[in-house]
C-alpha positions, -999 to 999 in steps of 0.1 A, spaced: 0 -1 0 14 33 -10 13 60 17 -2 96 8 19 114 35 41 142 26 79 143 39 78 162 74 101 191 69 128 196 97 120 228 115 145 248 139 145 238 173 124 262 194 147 282 219 125 272 251 129 235 244 160 213 244 157 181 224 169 147 236 192 130 214 164 103 206 138 131 197 161 149 172 170 117 155 133 103 154 124 92 119 89 112 120 82 108 81 86 70 85 64 65 116 38 89 97 40 65 68 35 34 91 5 47 112 -14 62 81 -8 28 61 -17 4 92 -47 27 110 -70 -1 105 -51 -23 128 -63 -2 157 -99 -14 154 -89 -49 154 -66 -41 186 -97 -24 202 -117 -53 196 -97 -78 212 -89 -55 241 -125 -52 248 -130 -90 243 -101 -94 269 -116 -70 295 -152 -84 295 -141 -119 289 -115 -115 318 -144 -102 341 -168 -131 331 -137 -158 336 -128 -142 371 -165 -138 385 -162 -170 405 -129 -173 412 -108 -157 442 -90 -124 435 -54 -127 427 -30 -108 449 -16 -80 427 -8 -56 450 31 -51 443 28 -53 404 -2 -27 407 21 -6 429 50 -7 403 25 0 374 12 32 393 49 44 399 58 38 364 28 56 352 34 84 376 68 88 364 60 88 326 32 114 333 56 137 352 84 134 322 54 141 297 42 170 316 82 184 316 81 181 280 49 192 271 49 224 295 76 246 278 55 243 244 21 247 264 32 279 281 48 292 253 16 290 233 -7 300 259 10 330 270 26 345 238 10 367 216 -29 362 213 -21 330 232 -56 315 243 -69 321 208 -38 306 193 -39 277 211 -76 269 202 -78 284 168 -46 276 150 -28 244 143 
């Protein structure tokens, strides 16, 4: 299947953000093509996920609960750490747009 996506042009790094080495070398055009060509796969994955969630509830309805406190604690710590990292990466762009010239309007009306 041939992709319809154009090459993603490189832009200068914004002055308020320092890119990590993996961010500056990320093959954005390649991944846009992959996700554009395989968009339909997300539907199948979603159906499997819903079946597993409700099937798991049905399967476990008369069985004793698993003791997952340790694993769930590690999961929540990892999730919190990734959320903090994501906020640290997003906050400079967010505040630059929001408090820049005509910020609130630009944050909603322009892309």
